[in-house]
C-alpha positions as CSV (number, residue, x, y, z in Angstrom):
1,M,-51.0,-67.4,-198.1
2,T,-52.3,-68.5,-201.3
3,T,-56.2,-66.6,-201.0
4,N,-57.4,-65.5,-204.3
5,S,-59.7,-63.6,-202.8
6,S,-61.2,-62.1,-199.3
7,V,-65.2,-60.9,-198.8
8,A,-65.7,-59.1,-195.5
9,V,-68.9,-58.9,-193.6
10,E,-69.0,-56.0,-192.0
11,L,-70.2,-56.2,-188.6
12,G,-68.7,-54.0,-186.3
13,A,-66.9,-56.3,-183.9
14,R,-68.1,-59.3,-185.2
15,S,-66.8,-58.7,-188.7
16,Y,-65.1,-61.4,-190.7
17,P,-63.5,-62.5,-193.1
18,V,-64.8,-65.0,-196.0
19,H,-61.6,-66.6,-197.6
20,I,-61.9,-67.7,-201.2
21,G,-59.7,-69.6,-203.3
22,A,-57.9,-73.0,-204.6
23,G,-55.5,-74.7,-202.2
24,L,-57.0,-73.1,-198.8
25,L,-58.0,-75.9,-197.3
26,A,-54.1,-77.1,-196.3
27,E,-53.8,-73.9,-195.0
28,V,-57.0,-73.3,-193.0
29,E,-55.1,-72.4,-189.2
30,D,-53.8,-69.0,-191.4
31,C,-57.3,-68.2,-192.3
32,V,-58.8,-68.1,-188.6
33,P,-58.3,-64.7,-187.1
34,V,-57.6,-65.9,-183.8
35,S,-54.8,-68.0,-182.2
36,L,-55.3,-71.7,-182.0
37,K,-52.8,-72.3,-179.8
38,G,-53.5,-74.4,-176.6
39,K,-56.7,-74.7,-177.4
40,R,-58.9,-77.7,-177.5
41,L,-60.8,-77.8,-181.0
42,F,-64.0,-79.8,-182.5
43,I,-64.4,-80.6,-186.0
44,L,-68.1,-81.5,-187.1
45,T,-68.1,-83.0,-190.3
46,D,-70.1,-86.1,-192.3
47,A,-68.7,-89.0,-194.1
48,N,-68.5,-87.5,-197.3
49,A,-66.8,-84.6,-196.3
50,R,-64.4,-86.8,-193.9
51,P,-61.1,-86.3,-195.7
52,Y,-61.1,-82.6,-195.7
53,A,-62.1,-82.6,-191.8
54,D,-58.5,-84.9,-191.5
55,I,-56.7,-82.0,-193.2
56,V,-58.3,-79.4,-191.2
57,K,-57.2,-81.3,-188.1
58,A,-53.6,-81.8,-189.5
59,G,-53.7,-77.8,-189.8
60,V,-55.1,-76.6,-186.4
61,E,-52.8,-79.1,-184.8
62,K,-49.9,-78.0,-186.6
63,A,-51.1,-74.8,-185.4
64,G,-50.4,-75.8,-182.1
65,A,-54.1,-76.8,-181.0
66,E,-54.4,-78.6,-177.8
67,S,-56.2,-81.4,-179.3
68,A,-58.6,-81.6,-182.1
69,F,-61.4,-84.0,-181.8
70,I,-63.5,-85.1,-185.5
71,L,-67.3,-86.5,-185.3
72,A,-68.4,-87.5,-188.5
73,V,-72.4,-87.4,-188.8
74,P,-74.5,-89.3,-191.7
75,P,-74.8,-87.3,-194.9
76,G,-77.7,-85.6,-195.6
77,E,-80.8,-83.4,-194.1
78,G,-81.6,-86.2,-191.7
79,S,-78.9,-84.8,-189.9
80,K,-80.2,-81.8,-188.9
81,S,-82.2,-83.1,-185.9
82,M,-82.8,-82.9,-182.4
83,R,-81.3,-86.3,-181.8
84,W,-78.1,-85.4,-183.8
85,Y,-78.0,-81.7,-182.1
86,E,-78.3,-83.7,-178.9
87,T,-75.6,-86.4,-179.7
88,I,-72.9,-83.3,-180.7
89,L,-73.4,-81.7,-177.4
90,G,-72.9,-84.7,-176.0
91,W,-69.7,-85.3,-177.3
92,M,-68.1,-81.6,-176.7
93,L,-69.0,-82.0,-173.2
94,D,-67.5,-85.2,-172.9
95,H,-64.8,-84.1,-174.7
96,G,-64.1,-80.9,-172.0
97,V,-65.3,-78.2,-173.8
98,T,-64.4,-75.0,-172.9
99,R,-65.6,-71.5,-173.9
100,Q,-62.2,-70.8,-175.8
101,S,-62.9,-73.6,-178.0
102,I,-63.5,-73.5,-181.6
103,L,-66.1,-75.5,-183.6
104,F,-64.8,-76.4,-187.2
105,A,-68.1,-77.0,-189.4
106,V,-66.3,-78.5,-192.0
107,G,-69.2,-79.9,-195.0
108,G,-72.0,-78.3,-197.1
109,G,-75.1,-76.5,-195.6
110,V,-76.4,-79.2,-193.2
111,I,-72.7,-79.6,-191.5
112,G,-72.7,-75.6,-191.4
113,D,-76.5,-75.4,-190.2
114,L,-75.9,-78.0,-187.1
115,G,-72.3,-77.0,-186.2
116,G,-73.1,-73.8,-186.0
117,F,-76.4,-73.8,-184.0
118,A,-74.3,-76.5,-181.5
119,A,-71.7,-73.8,-181.0
120,A,-74.3,-71.3,-180.4
121,T,-75.9,-73.5,-177.3
122,V,-73.3,-75.2,-175.7
123,L,-72.1,-73.4,-172.8
124,R,-73.8,-70.8,-173.8
125,G,-72.0,-70.0,-176.7
126,I,-68.7,-70.8,-178.7
127,D,-66.6,-69.4,-181.5
128,F,-67.1,-71.4,-184.8
129,V,-65.3,-71.4,-188.5
130,Q,-67.5,-72.5,-191.5
131,V,-65.4,-74.6,-194.0
132,P,-68.3,-75.1,-196.6
133,T,-67.1,-78.1,-199.2
134,T,-70.5,-77.5,-201.5
135,L,-71.1,-75.1,-203.7
136,L,-74.4,-74.2,-202.1
137,A,-72.6,-73.6,-198.3
138,M,-70.1,-71.6,-200.1
139,V,-72.6,-69.2,-202.1
140,D,-75.1,-68.9,-199.3
141,S,-75.7,-70.7,-195.9
142,A,-71.9,-71.0,-194.9
143,V,-72.0,-66.5,-194.4
144,G,-74.7,-64.8,-192.5
145,G,-74.9,-66.5,-189.7
146,K,-77.7,-68.8,-189.6
147,T,-77.8,-71.9,-188.3
148,A,-80.8,-74.2,-187.5
149,I,-82.4,-77.9,-187.3
150,D,-85.3,-79.0,-188.5
151,M,-88.4,-80.3,-187.2
152,P,-91.2,-82.5,-188.3
153,Q,-93.3,-79.7,-188.7
154,G,-90.9,-77.9,-190.9
155,K,-87.7,-76.7,-191.8
156,N,-85.1,-74.4,-189.9
157,L,-87.6,-74.0,-187.0
158,V,-85.1,-74.3,-184.4
159,G,-81.7,-72.0,-184.6
160,A,-80.1,-69.2,-183.7
161,F,-78.2,-66.3,-185.3
162,H,-74.8,-66.8,-184.9
163,Q,-71.8,-65.6,-186.9
164,P,-69.1,-67.4,-187.7
165,L,-65.2,-66.0,-187.1
166,G,-64.7,-66.7,-190.2
167,V,-65.5,-68.7,-193.6
168,V,-62.6,-70.5,-195.4
169,A,-63.9,-71.5,-198.9
170,D,-61.5,-74.1,-200.9
171,T,-62.7,-73.7,-204.6
172,D,-60.4,-77.0,-205.1
173,V,-62.9,-79.2,-203.5
174,L,-66.0,-78.7,-205.7
175,R,-63.9,-80.9,-208.0
176,S,-65.0,-83.9,-206.3
177,L,-68.8,-82.8,-206.0
178,P,-71.4,-84.6,-208.0
179,V,-72.9,-82.4,-210.8
180,R,-75.9,-82.5,-209.1
181,Q,-74.6,-81.2,-206.0
182,M,-73.4,-78.5,-208.1
183,R,-76.5,-77.5,-209.9
184,A,-78.3,-77.3,-206.1
185,G,-75.8,-74.8,-205.7
186,Y,-76.3,-72.7,-208.4
187,A,-79.8,-72.6,-207.6
188,E,-79.1,-70.0,-204.9
189,A,-76.8,-68.1,-207.2
190,I,-79.8,-67.7,-209.7
191,K,-82.0,-66.4,-206.7
192,H,-79.7,-64.2,-205.7
193,G,-79.5,-62.6,-208.9
194,V,-83.5,-62.8,-209.6
195,M,-84.2,-61.1,-206.0
196,G,-81.7,-58.3,-206.1
197,D,-78.8,-58.2,-209.1
198,A,-80.3,-58.1,-212.8
199,A,-76.1,-57.7,-214.0
200,F,-75.4,-61.0,-212.1
201,F,-78.2,-62.9,-213.1
202,A,-77.2,-61.5,-217.1
203,W,-73.8,-62.8,-216.4
204,L,-74.8,-65.9,-215.4
205,E,-76.8,-66.6,-218.8
206,Q,-73.6,-65.9,-220.2
207,N,-71.2,-68.0,-217.6
208,G,-73.2,-70.9,-216.2
209,R,-72.3,-73.5,-217.8
210,D,-68.5,-71.9,-217.4
211,V,-68.9,-72.4,-213.7
212,L,-70.7,-75.7,-213.8
213,A,-67.8,-77.1,-215.7
214,L,-65.6,-75.8,-213.2
215,R,-63.5,-73.3,-215.3
216,P,-61.2,-71.8,-212.5
217,E,-61.8,-68.1,-213.4
218,S,-65.1,-68.5,-214.0
219,L,-65.8,-70.7,-211.0
220,A,-63.8,-67.8,-209.0
221,A,-65.6,-65.0,-210.2
222,F,-68.7,-66.5,-209.2
223,V,-68.5,-67.5,-205.9
224,A,-66.7,-64.5,-205.0
225,Q,-69.4,-62.5,-206.2
226,N,-72.3,-64.5,-204.3
227,C,-70.3,-63.6,-201.2
228,R,-70.2,-60.0,-202.1
229,I,-74.1,-60.2,-202.3
230,K,-74.6,-61.9,-199.1
231,A,-72.4,-59.9,-197.5
232,A,-73.7,-56.7,-198.3
233,I,-76.8,-57.9,-197.5
234,V,-75.9,-59.4,-194.1
235,G,-73.7,-56.3,-192.9
236,E,-76.6,-54.0,-193.4
237,E,-79.3,-56.1,-191.7
238,E,-78.1,-59.4,-189.5
239,R,-81.8,-60.5,-188.9
240,E,-85.0,-61.0,-191.1
241,S,-86.9,-57.8,-190.7
242,G,-85.8,-55.9,-193.9
243,R,-83.8,-56.9,-197.0
244,R,-82.2,-59.8,-195.5
245,A,-86.1,-61.6,-196.0
246,H,-85.4,-61.2,-199.6
247,L,-83.0,-63.8,-199.5
248,N,-86.1,-66.6,-198.8
249,L,-87.0,-66.2,-202.6
250,G,-88.6,-69.4,-203.5
251,H,-88.0,-71.1,-200.1
252,T,-91.4,-70.8,-198.6
253,F,-92.7,-72.8,-201.3
254,G,-89.4,-75.1,-201.3
255,H,-89.1,-75.8,-197.6
256,A,-92.7,-77.0,-198.4
257,L,-91.8,-79.9,-200.8
258,E,-89.0,-80.8,-198.7
259,V,-91.1,-81.4,-195.8
260,S,-93.5,-83.2,-197.7
261,C,-90.5,-85.1,-199.1
262,G,-89.4,-86.1,-195.7
263,Y,-86.2,-84.1,-196.3
264,S,-85.5,-87.4,-198.9
265,E,-82.2,-87.2,-200.6
266,E,-84.0,-87.4,-204.2
267,F,-84.9,-84.0,-203.5
268,L,-81.8,-81.9,-202.7
269,H,-82.6,-78.2,-201.0
270,G,-81.2,-76.4,-204.1
271,E,-83.4,-78.4,-206.5
272,A,-86.0,-77.2,-204.1
273,V,-85.2,-73.8,-204.1
274,A,-85.3,-73.7,-208.2
275,A,-88.6,-75.4,-207.9
276,G,-89.9,-73.0,-205.2
277,M,-88.1,-69.8,-207.2
278,M,-90.2,-70.9,-210.1
279,M,-93.7,-71.0,-208.2
280,A,-92.5,-67.2,-206.5
281,L,-92.6,-66.1,-210.1
282,D,-95.5,-68.1,-211.1
283,L,-97.3,-66.3,-208.2
284,S,-95.8,-63.1,-209.1
285,A,-97.2,-63.3,-212.4
286,R,-100.4,-64.4,-211.4
287,L,-100.8,-61.5,-209.3
288,G,-100.0,-59.0,-212.1
289,Y,-96.1,-57.9,-210.6
290,V,-93.6,-59.8,-213.1
291,S,-93.9,-59.6,-216.5
292,Q,-94.1,-63.1,-218.7
293,D,-91.1,-62.6,-220.7
294,D,-88.9,-62.1,-217.0
295,R,-91.0,-65.2,-215.8
296,R,-90.0,-67.2,-218.7
297,R,-86.3,-65.9,-219.0
298,V,-85.6,-67.3,-215.5
299,E,-87.4,-70.9,-216.6
300,A,-85.2,-70.8,-219.5
301,H,-81.9,-70.4,-217.5
302,L,-83.1,-73.1,-215.2
303,R,-84.0,-75.5,-217.8
304,D,-80.1,-74.4,-219.5
305,V,-78.3,-75.6,-216.2
306,G,-80.4,-78.8,-215.4
307,L,-82.7,-77.3,-212.7
308,P,-86.3,-78.7,-211.8
309,T,-89.0,-75.6,-212.7
310,G,-91.5,-77.7,-211.3
311,A,-92.8,-80.4,-208.7
312,G,-94.5,-82.9,-210.7
313,H,-91.7,-85.4,-210.9
314,L,-92.2,-85.0,-207.0
315,K,-95.9,-86.7,-206.9
316,S,-94.6,-90.1,-206.0
317,I,-92.9,-89.3,-202.6
318,L,-94.8,-86.3,-201.8
319,T,-96.7,-87.1,-198.8
320,H,-99.5,-84.1,-199.2
321,D,-101.4,-82.5,-202.0
322,A,-101.2,-79.2,-203.0
323,A,-103.9,-78.3,-199.9
324,G,-101.7,-80.0,-197.7
325,L,-98.2,-78.2,-199.0
326,V,-100.2,-74.8,-198.8
327,Q,-101.2,-75.7,-195.3
328,L,-97.5,-76.3,-194.3
329,M,-96.4,-73.2,-195.7
330,Y,-98.8,-71.6,-192.1
331,A,-95.7,-73.4,-190.5
332,D,-93.1,-71.2,-192.2
333,K,-91.4,-68.7,-190.0
334,K,-92.4,-66.2,-192.5
335,A,-95.7,-66.8,-191.9
336,E,-97.2,-64.3,-189.3
337,A,-100.7,-64.5,-187.3
338,G,-102.1,-67.1,-189.7
339,R,-101.0,-64.6,-192.8
340,L,-99.0,-66.3,-196.1
341,N,-96.1,-64.2,-196.7
342,F,-93.8,-64.4,-199.7
343,V,-91.0,-63.0,-201.5
344,L,-92.3,-62.1,-204.7
345,V,-90.9,-60.5,-207.9
346,K,-91.5,-57.2,-209.8
347,K,-88.5,-57.7,-212.5
348,I,-85.6,-59.8,-212.7
349,G,-83.3,-58.0,-209.8
350,E,-86.1,-56.3,-207.5
351,S,-87.7,-58.5,-204.8
352,F,-90.1,-57.6,-202.5
353,V,-92.3,-59.2,-199.4
354,A,-95.7,-59.5,-200.4
355,R,-97.8,-59.9,-196.9
356,G,-101.5,-62.1,-196.7
357,V,-101.7,-63.4,-199.8
358,A,-105.0,-64.9,-200.5
359,E,-104.5,-68.7,-200.0
360,Q,-106.8,-69.6,-203.3
361,E,-103.8,-68.0,-205.4
362,V,-101.2,-69.7,-203.9
363,L,-103.3,-72.8,-204.1
364,A,-103.8,-72.4,-208.0
365,V,-100.0,-72.0,-208.3
366,V,-99.4,-75.1,-206.1
367,Q,-101.7,-77.0,-208.2
368,H,-99.7,-75.8,-211.7
369,A,-96.5,-76.7,-210.3
370,L,-97.5,-80.4,-209.4
371,G,-99.2,-80.7,-212.7
372,G,-96.1,-80.4,-214.8
373,G,-92.6,-79.3,-214.8
374,T,-89.5,-81.0,-214.9
C-alpha cells in the first residue's frame, strides 16, 4: 500500500487510523481495518463526488463485499437536513442493512456529517468509514466522530458522537477541487493554529500559498499536521466538555451567519469560520485579552490567502440584522442557560472558553463586522 502517512486517533478499543496520501482511493479496501468479505455495504456521496464513490465501490467489491449500494444526494449544506436523513435511513433499510453492514461516507463535510449520523442511528448503530474528498473534511470534520444534521433553528443541532472505523484521505482528489473550496478548508487549519499551536500558525504564514497551490510536499505535511492536532485533542477528550471545545473557535459567530444566510452556497462553512474567527478575535481584543498585533497578524494571513475577514459582503443575503444574529447565538449548542459562551484568544496559540459574555459586547462586534470587511 502506498500510504504516505498514518495518524492514530487513540480511543482505546475504538481507536482508528487516519490514512493520508496520494492514490489511496484506489486502495480504499486495504485501509479499512476489518474484513469486507460477504458484507452488505452502503456508499453515501453527492453528485460532485460520485466518481470517487464509483472507485470505492469497485474496491470494496474486489475485496469480496456481498453488495455495495450507492446513493448520491444533492451537493451542499441543504442536504444536511431531516428530509435527507430520513431518505438515507429508508434507502439502507430497503436494501437490507444489517448490523454487520458498513457505510462509506464519500464526499465533503456535509456527507461525512450526514452519513455518520445515519450510521450512528440505523439499527442503533453500524460502522462507517470516512472518505473525505474536500480539504475541509480532511483536516477537520472527518476526524473526531462528530456527526449531525442542521435544523431551521440552527446548525448541527441534532446529531451524535460516532467514531468511524477509519479515515481515508486521498490528497490526489484535491486537484479537482475549486480554489474557493480549498480556501474554505484552509480556514480550519488557521483555526487550529490560532487556538492551540503557534508554531503551526507560523508555518502556515510561510507555506500557506504552497499548500493552496497543491505542491505535494507542503500539502501532505499540511494535512498530516492538522490531523495530528485534531487526533491529539480527540484522543484526550472525545466530547466537548474541555479542550475539545476550543476547536469551536469562530463557530458560534460563523454558524449564526450560516443560519441567517439559509445555508447558502454563496457562503461556505470555511468562509463562515474565517469571518467568525475574526469576530472572536475582535471580541477578545475588545475584552482586553489578545493584543492588536496578534489580531492583525491573523487578519493579514486571512487576507493573504483570500478568506473573508468580515461579513459586510453578506448583507444582501442575510435575513437578520446584528441584533438578530446575536439572538441566533443563544440557540447555539455552546450556549448555557441563556448565557453566551465563546472560544476567545489570549494570544496566537492560546485560547480559552469565556462564559456569560455580555450581550452588548457581542452586539458591538457583530455590528462592526457587518459594517466592513471583505
